[in-house]
C-alpha positions as CSV (number, residue, x, y, z in Angstrom):
1,M,102.9,109.9,117.9
2,M,101.6,107.4,115.3
3,T,100.0,104.3,116.2
4,L,100.8,100.8,114.6
5,K,97.4,101.1,112.7
6,Q,98.8,104.3,111.4
7,K,102.2,103.1,110.4
8,C,101.3,99.8,108.4
9,T,98.7,98.5,105.9
10,F,98.4,94.6,105.5
11,L,97.9,94.4,101.6
12,I,97.0,91.2,99.9
13,N,97.7,91.1,96.0
14,S,95.2,89.0,94.2
15,C,93.2,88.7,91.1
16,D,89.5,87.9,90.1
17,A,90.8,84.4,89.1
18,Y,91.4,83.8,92.8
19,S,88.4,85.2,94.3
20,D,87.5,81.8,95.9
21,V,90.3,81.9,98.0
22,W,89.5,85.4,99.8
23,E,87.1,84.3,102.6
24,F,89.3,81.4,103.2
25,F,92.4,83.9,103.8
26,F,90.6,86.5,105.8
27,K,88.7,84.0,108.1
28,A,92.1,82.1,109.0
29,L,93.7,85.6,109.5
30,R,91.1,86.5,111.9
31,V,91.1,83.3,113.9
32,Q,95.0,83.1,113.9
33,W,96.0,86.9,114.5
34,P,92.8,88.2,116.1
35,D,94.6,91.3,117.6
36,C,96.0,92.4,114.2
37,E,96.1,96.1,114.4
38,F,96.8,96.8,110.8
39,P,94.2,97.9,108.1
40,L,93.5,95.2,105.7
41,A,93.5,96.0,102.1
42,L,93.1,93.6,99.1
43,S,94.2,94.5,95.6
44,T,92.3,92.9,92.5
45,E,91.0,93.9,89.1
46,T,87.1,94.2,89.3
47,K,85.6,92.1,91.9
48,K,83.9,93.2,95.2
49,F,84.4,91.5,98.4
50,S,81.7,91.5,101.0
51,D,83.9,92.2,103.9
52,P,83.4,95.6,105.8
53,G,86.9,95.2,107.3
54,V,88.7,94.7,104.2
55,R,89.4,97.7,101.9
56,V,89.3,96.5,98.1
57,L,91.7,98.3,95.6
58,N,90.3,97.7,92.3
59,F,92.3,98.4,89.2
60,D,91.1,96.7,85.9
61,S,94.3,95.5,84.5
62,P,95.5,92.0,83.7
63,C,99.1,92.9,84.8
64,W,100.0,91.9,88.3
65,A,102.9,94.7,88.7
66,A,100.4,97.5,87.3
67,R,97.7,96.4,90.0
68,F,100.4,96.2,92.7
69,K,101.8,99.8,91.8
70,N,98.2,101.1,92.0
71,A,97.5,99.6,95.4
72,L,100.7,101.2,96.7
73,K,99.2,104.6,95.5
74,N,96.1,104.5,97.4
75,I,97.8,103.3,100.7
76,E,98.6,106.1,103.0
77,T,100.9,104.3,105.8
78,P,104.4,104.4,105.2
79,Y,104.9,100.6,105.6
80,V,103.1,97.8,104.0
81,L,102.8,94.1,105.2
82,H,102.6,92.3,102.0
83,G,101.6,88.9,101.1
84,L,99.3,86.8,98.6
85,E,95.9,85.5,98.9
86,D,96.5,81.9,99.0
87,F,99.0,82.0,102.1
88,V,96.4,80.9,104.4
89,L,97.4,80.5,108.0
90,K,97.5,77.2,109.7
91,E,98.4,78.3,113.3
92,K,98.5,81.2,115.7
93,I,101.1,83.8,114.6
94,S,104.0,83.6,117.0
95,G,105.9,87.0,116.4
96,G,103.5,89.8,117.6
97,E,106.4,91.5,119.6
98,I,108.7,90.8,116.7
99,I,106.3,92.8,114.2
100,S,106.2,95.7,116.5
101,N,109.9,95.6,116.7
102,V,110.4,95.6,112.8
103,I,108.2,98.7,112.6
104,K,110.3,100.3,115.3
105,W,113.7,99.4,113.5
106,L,112.1,100.5,109.9
107,D,111.3,104.0,111.7
108,E,115.2,104.2,113.1
109,N,116.7,102.9,110.0
110,P,115.7,104.7,106.6
111,D,118.2,102.6,104.8
112,I,116.5,99.2,105.1
113,G,113.9,98.2,102.8
114,V,112.2,95.4,104.1
115,F,112.4,92.9,106.9
116,Y,111.1,89.6,105.7
117,L,109.1,87.5,108.3
118,H,110.2,84.2,107.0
119,K,113.4,82.2,106.4
120,H,115.4,83.0,103.1
121,S,117.6,80.6,101.1
122,S,120.0,83.5,100.7
123,V,120.2,85.1,104.1
124,L,123.5,85.5,105.5
125,Q,123.5,83.4,108.8
126,T,125.6,86.1,111.0
127,P,123.7,87.6,113.8
128,T,123.0,91.4,113.3
129,E,121.8,94.2,115.5
130,F,118.4,93.0,114.9
131,P,117.7,90.1,116.9
132,G,116.5,86.9,114.9
133,F,117.3,88.6,111.5
134,G,120.1,88.2,109.1
135,L,121.2,90.4,106.2
136,L,120.7,89.6,102.6
137,P,123.6,89.9,100.0
138,R,123.4,92.8,97.5
139,K,122.9,90.2,94.8
140,A,120.7,87.2,95.9
141,D,118.2,85.0,94.4
142,Y,114.7,85.9,95.5
143,K,115.9,89.1,96.9
144,L,112.4,90.3,96.1
145,S,109.9,87.9,97.5
146,T,106.0,87.5,97.7
147,Q,106.2,85.9,101.1
148,F,105.3,87.7,104.2
149,G,107.5,90.7,104.7
150,I,106.9,94.4,106.1
151,W,108.3,97.0,103.5
152,R,109.1,100.6,103.4
153,K,106.3,101.5,100.9
154,E,108.7,103.8,98.9
155,Y,111.3,101.2,98.2
156,L,108.6,98.5,97.6
157,D,107.2,100.9,94.8
158,K,110.7,101.2,93.4
159,C,111.1,97.8,93.0
160,I,108.0,97.3,91.0
161,K,108.6,97.8,87.3
162,G,107.4,96.6,83.8
163,I,104.6,94.2,83.0
164,E,105.9,91.4,85.5
165,S,103.9,88.6,86.9
166,A,104.6,87.7,90.6
167,W,107.3,85.1,89.4
168,E,108.8,87.4,87.1
169,W,108.9,90.1,89.6
170,E,110.6,87.7,91.9
171,G,113.1,86.7,89.2
172,F,113.8,90.0,87.1
173,G,112.8,92.3,89.9
174,S,115.5,90.7,92.1
175,I,118.2,91.6,89.7
176,R,117.1,95.1,89.5
177,A,116.9,95.0,93.5
178,G,120.6,94.3,93.5
179,R,121.4,97.6,92.2
180,F,119.6,99.5,95.1
181,K,121.2,100.9,98.2
182,E,118.5,99.7,100.5
183,K,119.2,96.8,102.9
184,E,117.0,93.7,103.3
185,Y,116.7,91.3,106.4
186,A,115.0,88.0,106.7
187,L,114.6,85.5,109.7
188,L,117.4,83.3,110.6
189,D,117.4,79.7,110.4
190,N,117.3,79.2,114.0
191,Q,114.2,81.4,114.3
192,P,110.8,79.7,114.6
193,E,108.5,80.7,112.0
194,I,105.9,83.5,112.2
195,F,103.5,82.9,109.8
196,E,102.7,79.1,109.2
197,I,101.3,78.3,106.0
198,P,101.1,75.2,103.7
199,L,104.3,74.8,101.6
200,G,103.7,77.1,98.7
201,G,100.4,78.2,100.0
202,V,97.0,76.5,99.6
203,I,97.1,76.8,95.6
204,R,99.8,75.5,93.6
205,R,99.9,75.8,89.6
206,G,96.2,76.8,90.1
207,L,95.3,73.8,91.9
208,W,94.6,73.2,95.7
209,H,97.1,72.0,97.9
210,T,96.4,68.6,99.6
211,E,96.0,70.6,102.9
212,A,93.3,72.9,101.9
213,K,90.5,70.8,102.5
214,A,91.5,70.3,106.2
215,L,92.2,73.8,106.3
216,A,88.6,74.8,105.2
217,E,86.9,72.5,107.5
218,K,88.9,73.8,110.3
219,Y,87.8,77.4,109.6
220,N,84.1,76.3,108.4
221,V,84.5,77.8,104.9
222,E,82.4,76.2,102.1
223,I,84.6,75.6,98.9
224,D,83.6,74.0,95.8
225,F,87.1,72.2,95.2
226,S,86.1,70.4,92.2
227,K,86.2,73.5,90.2
228,R,90.1,73.6,90.7
229,G,90.9,69.9,91.7
230,F,93.9,69.2,93.6
231,M,97.6,68.8,92.9
232,N,99.2,65.6,92.6
233,E,102.1,65.5,95.2
234,N,103.3,62.4,93.6
235,D,104.0,64.1,90.3
236,P,107.7,65.1,90.2
237,Y,107.0,67.8,87.8
238,R,105.2,69.6,90.7
239,R,107.8,69.1,93.2
240,K,110.8,70.2,91.2
241,N,112.1,73.9,91.6
242,A,111.8,76.4,88.7
243,Y,114.7,75.6,86.1
244,H,117.5,78.6,86.8
245,V,119.4,79.4,83.4
246,G,122.2,81.4,85.3
247,K,123.1,78.4,87.6
248,N,123.0,76.1,84.8
249,F,125.4,78.0,82.2
250,P,127.3,76.9,80.5
251,R,126.7,73.2,81.6
252,D,123.4,72.8,80.0
253,I,123.9,74.9,76.8
254,F,123.2,71.9,74.7
255,K,120.1,70.9,76.3
256,R,116.6,71.7,75.1
257,I,115.5,73.1,78.6
258,F,118.2,75.6,78.7
259,W,117.2,77.1,75.5
260,R,113.4,77.1,76.2
261,E,113.7,78.9,79.7
262,F,116.3,81.4,77.8
263,C,113.9,82.1,75.0
264,E,111.1,82.8,77.6
265,R,113.2,85.1,79.7
266,I,114.3,87.2,76.4
267,R,110.7,87.3,75.3
268,A,109.5,88.7,78.6
269,E,112.3,91.5,78.4
270,F,111.1,92.5,74.6
271,R,107.4,92.5,76.0
272,K,108.5,94.7,78.7
273,I,110.5,96.9,76.3
274,R,107.6,97.1,73.8
275,L,104.9,97.9,76.0
276,K,106.9,100.4,78.2
277,I,104.9,100.2,81.2
């Protein structure tokens, strides 16, 4: 009988430019989840990480999606707990038993692709046979999410295409995922959070979140915050959600922001076709 360690790998997707967050993330993880049984893996381009407990998967490509697919090729477990390097934990994880149940449910239900371990804006709030989790509709915004979730590795690999960045994967990839038969689940709104992190992570648009300094002191991690600087939470641009072309059609067709975003999406699609990755 396989153990949890043999069934699931904890994969953190990153890049060399974010290497200043790695020690921060893994130190917080060990403090807040000391009994984590999953092997730890870190995906990046060329840099090494001097932590013997973390397996570094190097793939020298500037493309986030290409590095992601390469990492999955080098993971032997059937399931992957996936997240990003700036999702630094604030508190003890509260769902050890839930995580064990999720692995069991994935074993028993081959038609399920992922259990997101967070609340999702699109999840149906109707209780399911999986306590604490609701089903995502076949078509939904952010059907693919970089937030913490336990994935069936084969399904996750199928969802990764093209030359996408993480944000393009959540956007364009979610449209693709709507065509797949696998089911996706996420925490119901009435459930406690399993992974408590600063809103959006400790880095937002390349700048440190204001909570990062206190967390670094809490975990005794030395960081030169001057290299990135801190985000200004009073700046309304940094608080607003990304502009959504589909939701604002046809209302905004005479607005500049509509056509700017529309053209950017078309360029992204042509880049994928041209490079054929």
